Each structure stands twice: as structure tokens, then as C-alpha cells.
C-alpha positions as CSV (number, residue, x, y, z in Angstrom):
1,M,8.0,-5.9,-11.8
2,F,7.0,-4.1,-8.6
3,I,3.2,-3.5,-8.0
4,T,1.6,-1.8,-5.0
5,L,-1.9,-1.3,-3.9
6,E,-2.9,1.8,-2.0
7,G,-6.0,3.5,-0.5
8,G,-7.7,4.2,2.7
9,E,-9.2,1.8,5.2
10,G,-11.6,-0.9,3.9
11,T,-11.1,-0.2,0.2
12,G,-10.3,-3.8,-0.6
13,K,-6.6,-3.7,-1.1
14,S,-5.8,-7.0,0.5
15,T,-8.5,-8.8,-1.4
16,Q,-7.3,-7.5,-4.7
17,A,-3.7,-8.2,-3.9
18,Q,-4.5,-11.9,-3.2
19,L,-6.7,-12.2,-6.4
20,L,-3.9,-10.6,-8.4
21,K,-1.4,-13.0,-7.1
22,D,-3.6,-16.0,-7.8
23,Y,-4.2,-14.8,-11.4
24,L,-0.5,-14.2,-12.1
25,V,0.5,-17.6,-10.6
26,S,-2.1,-19.2,-12.8
27,E,-0.5,-17.5,-15.8
28,G,2.8,-19.0,-14.9
29,Y,4.5,-16.1,-13.2
30,S,6.6,-16.3,-10.0
31,V,5.0,-14.0,-7.5
32,L,5.8,-12.6,-4.1
33,L,2.8,-11.2,-2.2
34,T,3.7,-9.1,0.8
35,R,2.5,-6.2,2.9
36,E,3.3,-3.2,5.0
37,P,3.6,-2.9,7.9
38,G,4.8,-6.5,7.9
39,G,6.4,-8.6,5.2
40,T,9.3,-9.9,7.4
41,R,9.4,-11.6,10.7
42,L,10.3,-8.4,12.5
43,G,7.8,-6.4,10.5
44,E,4.9,-8.8,11.4
45,E,5.9,-8.6,15.1
46,I,5.9,-4.8,15.1
47,R,2.7,-4.6,12.9
48,R,0.6,-5.3,16.0
49,I,2.0,-2.3,17.8
50,L,1.5,0.0,14.8
51,I,-2.1,-0.8,13.9
52,T,-3.8,-1.9,17.2
53,G,-4.7,0.0,20.3
54,S,-5.5,3.7,20.8
55,S,-5.2,6.1,17.8
56,D,-3.0,8.5,19.8
57,K,-0.6,6.0,21.5
58,M,2.5,7.3,19.6
59,G,3.6,10.5,18.0
60,A,3.6,11.0,14.3
61,L,7.4,11.2,13.9
62,S,8.0,8.1,16.0
63,E,5.4,6.3,14.0
64,A,6.9,7.4,10.7
65,L,10.4,6.4,11.6
66,I,9.2,2.9,12.7
67,Y,7.5,2.5,9.3
68,C,10.7,3.6,7.6
69,A,12.9,1.2,9.6
70,L,10.6,-1.7,8.8
71,R,10.6,-0.7,5.1
72,A,14.4,-0.9,5.1
73,E,14.2,-4.4,6.5
74,H,11.4,-5.3,4.2
75,W,13.3,-4.0,1.1
76,E,16.6,-5.6,1.9
77,K,15.4,-9.0,3.0
78,K,12.4,-9.6,0.8
79,I,11.5,-7.2,-2.0
80,K,14.8,-6.4,-3.5
81,P,16.0,-10.1,-3.6
82,A,12.6,-11.1,-5.2
83,L,12.9,-8.4,-7.9
84,E,16.5,-9.4,-8.6
85,E,15.3,-13.0,-9.1
86,G,12.8,-11.8,-11.7
87,Q,9.7,-12.3,-9.6
88,I,6.7,-10.0,-9.7
89,V,6.3,-8.4,-6.3
90,I,2.8,-7.3,-5.1
91,C,2.8,-5.2,-2.0
92,D,-0.3,-4.2,0.0
93,R,0.7,-0.6,1.0
94,F,4.2,0.9,0.6
95,H,5.9,4.3,0.7
96,D,2.8,6.2,-0.6
97,S,0.9,5.3,2.5
98,C,3.7,6.6,4.7
99,L,3.7,9.9,2.7
100,V,0.0,10.2,3.0
101,Y,-0.7,9.1,6.6
102,Q,2.4,10.2,8.5
103,G,3.6,13.0,6.1
104,I,0.7,14.9,4.5
105,C,-2.0,14.1,7.1
106,K,0.1,14.0,10.3
107,G,2.6,16.7,9.5
108,V,5.9,14.7,9.3
109,S,8.3,16.3,6.7
110,T,7.6,14.7,3.4
111,E,11.1,15.8,2.3
112,L,12.5,13.7,5.1
113,L,10.3,10.7,4.3
114,N,11.4,10.9,0.6
115,K,15.0,11.2,1.5
116,L,14.8,8.1,3.7
117,Y,12.9,6.3,0.9
118,I,15.7,7.1,-1.6
119,E,18.3,5.9,0.9
120,I,16.4,2.6,1.4
121,T,15.5,1.8,-2.2
122,Q,17.8,3.9,-4.3
123,N,14.5,5.5,-5.4
124,R,13.2,2.3,-7.0
125,K,9.5,3.2,-7.4
126,P,6.7,0.8,-8.1
127,D,6.1,0.1,-11.8
128,R,2.3,0.3,-11.2
129,T,0.3,1.5,-8.2
130,Y,-3.4,0.7,-8.0
131,L,-5.3,3.2,-5.9
132,L,-8.6,1.9,-4.7
133,D,-10.7,5.0,-4.1
134,L,-13.6,4.9,-1.7
135,P,-15.5,7.5,0.4
136,P,-14.1,6.9,3.9
137,E,-17.5,6.5,5.5
138,I,-18.0,3.4,3.4
139,G,-14.5,2.1,3.8
140,I,-14.5,2.4,7.6
141,E,-17.8,0.7,7.9
142,R,-16.5,-2.2,5.8
143,S,-13.4,-2.4,7.8
144,L,-15.1,-2.5,11.2
145,S,-17.6,-5.1,10.0
146,H,-14.7,-7.7,10.1
147,E,-13.7,-9.2,13.4
148,N,-10.1,-8.1,14.0
149,S,-8.1,-5.9,16.4
150,E,-6.2,-4.0,13.6
151,T,-8.4,-0.9,13.9
152,R,-6.1,1.8,15.3
153,F,-6.5,4.0,12.2
154,E,-10.2,3.4,11.9
155,K,-10.6,5.0,15.3
156,M,-9.3,8.4,14.0
157,D,-11.8,11.1,13.1
158,I,-13.6,11.0,9.8
159,S,-12.1,14.3,8.9
160,F,-8.6,12.6,9.0
161,H,-9.8,9.9,6.6
162,K,-11.2,12.5,4.2
163,Q,-7.9,14.1,4.2
164,V,-6.2,10.8,3.6
165,R,-8.5,10.1,0.6
166,Q,-7.7,13.5,-1.0
167,A,-4.0,13.1,-0.4
168,F,-3.9,9.8,-2.2
169,L,-5.8,11.3,-5.1
170,D,-3.4,14.3,-5.2
171,L,-0.4,11.9,-5.4
172,A,-2.1,9.9,-8.2
173,N,-2.7,13.2,-10.1
174,K,1.0,14.1,-9.8
175,E,2.2,10.7,-11.0
176,E,-0.4,9.7,-13.6
177,Q,1.9,7.3,-15.4
178,R,2.4,5.2,-12.3
179,F,-1.0,5.3,-10.7
180,T,-4.2,3.7,-11.9
181,V,-7.2,5.0,-9.8
182,I,-10.1,2.5,-9.5
183,D,-13.5,3.2,-8.0
184,G,-13.6,1.1,-4.8
185,K,-17.4,1.0,-4.9
186,L,-17.3,-1.4,-7.9
187,P,-17.9,-5.1,-7.3
188,V,-14.8,-7.1,-6.4
189,E,-14.9,-9.0,-9.7
190,Q,-15.1,-5.9,-11.8
191,I,-12.1,-4.3,-10.0
192,Q,-10.2,-7.5,-10.5
193,Q,-10.9,-7.3,-14.3
194,I,-9.8,-3.7,-14.5
195,I,-6.5,-4.6,-12.8
196,K,-5.9,-7.7,-14.9
197,A,-6.6,-5.8,-18.1
198,D,-4.2,-2.9,-17.1
199,L,-1.5,-5.3,-15.9
200,T,-1.7,-7.5,-19.1
201,N,-0.9,-4.4,-21.1
202,L,1.9,-3.4,-18.7
203,L,3.4,-6.9,-18.9
204,G,3.4,-6.6,-22.7
205,H,5.6,-3.5,-22.4
206,F,7.9,-5.2,-20.0
207,S,8.5,-8.2,-22.2
208,V,9.4,-6.1,-25.3
């Protein structure tokens, strides 16, 4: 099973991904927790370039192609082998983020991005995508309250982040069977319970 978590900055994706892994491991499942950008040695090295520094330090197309190249590496070396071994893969951001940020919101052709995705994964989509939805003003404030240098996207104008939020919601509306939208303002424990309940039901369908 392939699970992804998506959303804007500061929505709690990484926290929920870790909690979900811990829960599944406690239930006896073999789990791979990974992230984008990152996930592989190369990906983690280039992650710093992509999400630190000034918001305008690279063009949208260059940025998108770097993300796609790292996704190819990530898929071939980590995600695909784990799925073939029967593991549950949890990924903090994946192709939907690229579609939203570089495609819909920065103007890179979504047709191109989708063609590259099909080439990379043979169009293997996540079995479930949890979209943590939060007003960007709250999310950015949360994100900036943590001491880290990975704030390149937080530096972008609030209008950009509002567009990101709406683009994610539009994607979820188009693929209702894959997406579960969760209110990111809810307490961490309540969000975890919603995800666990949904996933328990999904796992039941997979085991039939």
C-alpha cells in the first residue's frame, strides 16, 4: 500500500506521517517512511538547495525538472522496491505537490508533469492521500515558529499560498476516492484518529 500526505506549509504532514508509521509498526506491519524532496542520499543532498535560500533563486521549470529527476531516483531506489516487498510506504509529499506548486501555481505545464510522472511510475498512484487543509496564514506562522532553515517557500507571498491551498482542494475534489481531506486546525491526536480509522477500513479492503 502506498500512502501520501499533502498540504501547504505548516499543516502537520511530517508529524502525522511519523505517528502513522509508529501506529502501523505497532500493529505488526512493515513500513517505509520517506519524504520529498529527499528519500534517497541524492535527494537529501539536493533537498537543501530546493527548500532553503531566497524564494526566487531558480525558475519554475528548472525547479520542476529537479523535483521530477529526484522522484525518478526515489521511485526506483526506494519506493518501488518497498512496495514490491509488500511494505506499506508512507511519503510526506509526492507528485501532487509538484502539480500544485510548480504546475498550477507557478505555470509549468501540468501535462508535461503528468507525462513525466507516468514515465517514472507507470502511473502508479497512491492508494490513499491525506490532505491536511489549513488557512495559509496559520500554517506559515506554525512553520516559522520552528527553528530551521527550510523556509524558502514560506517566504513567498501569502497570495501564492492561498492559491496552493485552493489547488490542493481542487485536486482532492477531482479524485474523491483517493483523497481524504482533514481539517488541519484539529488537535494532532484527533487528526491521527481520523487517519487511523480511515486506514483501518482501507487495510480491510486490501486484505480481502
